[in-house]
C-alpha positions in Angstrom: 118.0 178.0 121.6 120.8 175.4 121.6 122.5 177.2 124.5 119.3 177.1 126.5 118.8 173.4 125.7 122.5 172.7 126.7 122.0 174.6 130.0 118.8 172.6 130.8 120.5 169.4 129.9 123.5 170.2 132.2 121.1 171.1 135.0 119.2 167.9 134.7 122.4 165.9 134.6 123.7 167.6 137.7 120.3 167.0 139.4 120.4 163.3 138.5 124.0 163.0 139.9 122.9 164.7 143.1 119.9 162.4 143.5 122.1 159.3 142.8 124.7 160.3 145.3 122.0 160.9 148.0 120.4 157.6 147.2 123.8 155.9 147.5 124.4 157.6 150.9 121.0 156.4 152.1 121.7 152.8 151.0 125.1 152.9 152.8 123.5 154.3 155.9 120.8 151.6 155.9 123.4 148.8 155.5 125.5 150.2 158.3 122.4 150.5 160.6 121.4 146.9 159.8 125.0 145.8 160.5 124.9 147.6 163.9 121.5 146.1 164.8 122.7 142.6 163.8 125.8 142.8 165.9 123.8 144.2 168.8 121.4 141.3 168.6 124.2 138.7 168.3 126.0 140.2 171.3 122.8 140.1 173.4 122.2 136.5 172.5 125.8 135.6 173.2 125.7 137.4 176.5 122.4 135.8 177.7 123.1 132.4 176.4 120.6 130.1 174.7 119.6 128.3 177.9 118.6 131.6 179.6 116.7 132.8 176.5 114.7 129.5 176.6 114.0 129.9 180.3 112.8 133.5 179.8 110.6 132.4 176.9 108.8 129.7 179.0 108.9 131.3 182.4 105.5 132.8 182.2 103.8 129.6 181.2 105.8 127.5 183.7 104.8 129.9 186.5 101.1 129.8 185.5 101.2 126.0 185.4 102.8 125.8 188.8 100.1 128.2 190.3 97.3 126.2 188.7 98.7 123.0 190.0 99.0 124.5 193.5 95.3 125.4 193.4 94.5 121.8 192.6 92.5 122.6 189.4 91.8 119.6 187.2 90.9 121.5 184.1 91.3 125.1 183.0 90.8 127.2 179.9 93.1 130.1 179.7 93.4 132.4 176.7 95.0 135.7 175.9 91.9 136.9 174.0 93.6 136.9 170.6 93.9 133.1 170.1 90.7 131.6 168.6 89.3 128.6 170.4 87.3 125.7 169.0 84.7 125.5 171.7 82.8 122.7 169.9 85.6 120.2 170.6 86.0 121.6 174.1 82.3 121.1 174.8 82.4 117.5 173.4 85.3 116.8 175.9 83.2 118.1 178.8 80.1 116.2 177.8 82.2 113.0 177.3 83.6 113.4 180.8 80.0 113.9 182.2 78.7 110.8 180.4 81.6 108.7 181.5 81.3 110.0 185.1 77.5 109.3 185.3 77.8 105.8 183.8 80.4 104.7 186.3 78.1 105.7 189.3 
């Protein structure tokens, strides 16, 4: 009975050591992958430069603004569909413009 107990104990100890070494390898792999991704990102930022990144980030909005100005639009409401709008304040602004416009006539 003691021999069986000793065998089971040794098997469990071996299994725990195996699991621990596998976990250590996974942690090491994750750290190395994170280091690779970090250096990759740093190299991309360094290569592009902060000014170019800022231009890329605002280029879509700047182009939209230039197109709308070229069309001669006074007021527009553009949304991407995911941003909530407070239409009550927007409506008050339109009504205020109408009231101001009709009182000056």
